[in-house]
N, C-alpha and C positions, 0 to 999 in steps of 0.2 A: 233547351238547356245545352250549353256549349261546354265541352271539355277541352282543356289544353293538354296536350301531351309534351312533356318536356323531352327534349332530344336526349338521347343516351349519352352518358358520360364516358368519355374515353380514358384510357390508361394515363395518358399525360396529365389530364385534369385531376385524376385520383392522386397521383404522385405529387402534383403541386399542392393539393389540399393537404396530404400527409406531411409535406415538408413544412407547410404553414402551421400545422398543428404541433409538429415537433418543436418548431421555433418558438411558438407561444408557450409551449410546455416548459422549455428551458428558461424562458423569461419568468414565468410563474415560479419555478423553482428558485431562481436567483432572488426574486422578490421575497419569497418565503424565508430564504436563508438571511436576507438583510433584515427582515423583521425579527426573526429569531435572535439575531446578533443585538439588535436595539433593545429587545426584551431583557436580554442578559445585562446589557449596560445599565438599563433602568433598574434592574434588581440590585446590581452592585451599588448604584447610587442611593437606593433606598436603604440598604444595609449600612452604608456609610452615614447617611442621615440619621438612622436610628441610633447608631453609636453616638453621634454628636449629641443628639437629644439626651441620651443617657448621661454623657459627660456633663452637659449643661445642668441637667437636673441634679446631679451629685453636687456640682459646683455651687448652684443656688442653695441647696440645703445646708452646705457647709458655711456659706456666707450668712445665711439665715441664722444659723446657730451662733456664730460669732456676734452678730448683731445682738442677739437675745442676751448673750452673756455681757456684752457691753452695756446694754441697756439696763440690765440689772445692777451692775456696778455703778453706773452713772446715777440711777435712781437712789441707791444707797448713799452715794456722795452727797447728792442734793439734800436728801433728808438730814444728814448729819450737820451739813452747813446751815439749813434753814431752821432746825430745831431750836438752837439757842436764840436765834434772832426773832423767831416767833414768839418765844417766851418773853423777851424783852418788849417786843412791839405790843403784845397784849397788856403787859404790865404797865407800859407807858400810856396806854389808853384806859386805864383803871378797870381792866377786865381780869377777874380773878381766875388764875390758872391753878388747878389743884393737882393734875397729873399730866405728864407727856409720855405718850406711847410711841413706840416705833414699830 
């Protein structure tokens, strides 16, 4: 069995390794800060999106209510316009009409 012995590391190599580690540590910290900044931006965008969804939901409910009111009035209008014509139509076809309900 052969064992290999690594040559001892000198002070210059230790300092070189420490400088590399320090440099990589700074880069890691910079990347971490960039990631944190992006998370904050994303959070702000989500908050804005949530507000927009709430505004849109409110607007759609308002429009839906207006359509419901309009539809109800339109239905009443059509009933009032059709009621006399239906009576005449049935009578012209010799269909007896005893009552008309609204």
